[in-house]
N, C-alpha and C positions, 0 to 999 in steps of 0.2 A: 712178892716183896723182893726176893733175890733177883728176879728178872728186871724189876724196876731199878735196882741198884746197878745192875750190869748195863742197862740202857743209859742211865744217867752218867755212869763212868765213861761210857763210850762217847757220849755227847761232849763231855768236858775234854776228854783227850783229843777228840777230833778238832776242837776249837783252838788247841795249843799250837805254838810254833814247833818246828821239828826239835829244837833244842829242849824245850820244856816237855814235849811229848816223851823224848828219850829219858828225861829225868824222872817222870812220874809213871811211866808205863808199867813199872814193876810194883807200884803201889796199888793194892787191890781195894782198899777202902775209899769209896767215893768221898766220904766225909773228910778223911785225912788229906786227900788231894785238894779238896775245896778249901780246907783250913790253911794248908800250906800256901796255896796260891793267894788267898786272902791276906795272910800275914806278909807275904812277899810284896804285894802291891800296896798295901797300907804303908809299909816301911818305905817303899820308893816314893809314895806320895808325900809322906812326911819329909823326906829328904828334899823333894822338889819344893815344898813349902819353905823349908829353911833356906834353900838356895835362892829362891825368888825374894824372900824377905831380906836376905843378905845383899842381893843385887840392888834392891830398892834403897836400903840404908846406905850402901857404899856409893851409890850413883852420884856423879859430880858433873856439872856443866863446865865446858871449856871454852875459852875465848876463841880458840883456833877454829871452832866449828860453828856453823849457823845454829842459832838457839832453837828455832822451831823444830827441826829434825831431832834435836836432843830431847825436847819436851815430848815429842811423839814417842821416842824410844822409852822414856820413863813411863808414859801412858800405856805402852805395850806391856811393861812389867806389871802395872796396876791391873790391867785387864786379865793377865794370866793369874794374878792373885784372886781376882773376882771369880774366875772359873773354879778355883780351889776353895771358894766360899770364904775368902778373907777380904772383907770390905774395908776400904779406907775412906773415912768421911772426906767430903770435898774440902772442908776447912783444913783438915790435916794435910791433904795433898797440896793445897795452895801454900801452906806454911812450909812444907818440905821443898817445894819449888823455889820459894823465896830464899830459904836457907841454903840451897844448893847453887844459887846463882854464882857465876864467877866473880872474882874481885873487881873486875872492871864495871860491874853492875852495882857497886857498893852504894852509890847515891840513890839509885832506884829502890834498892832493898830498904834503905833507911826510910825513904818517903812512905813506902807501903807499910812498914812496921809501925810507923808513928801515926798513921791515919786510924781513926776510930772505927770506920766502917769495914765490914768484911768484904772480900773480893771472891768472885766465883772463879773457877778455872778458866772460863772464857775471858773474863775481864783481865785476869792476870796476864 
């Protein structure tokens, strides 16, 4: 059992960057190292989720730029959210794109909002 603990600790420490290795090398409990690392990375992931959600909500389209590259930029954020297991329904994404269109697209936005049928991302 003690040998297993030593081997496991060695594997964990060997997988760490130099900075993290130096931080945990004096921690002898494998469980404490594992829990500290787990807490650290869960907190970072939550920060990433909040950051990406904030990016998505704050995203705006601008007249000065071509629209398709901006839509692609928004879709990159959506794909990063999917990796973090945050799924946005297609209807929500379509609504968000329509709501984020620049003021010069006001007429198009009104037409889409007043039509009864739903649009897909490709159709929009």
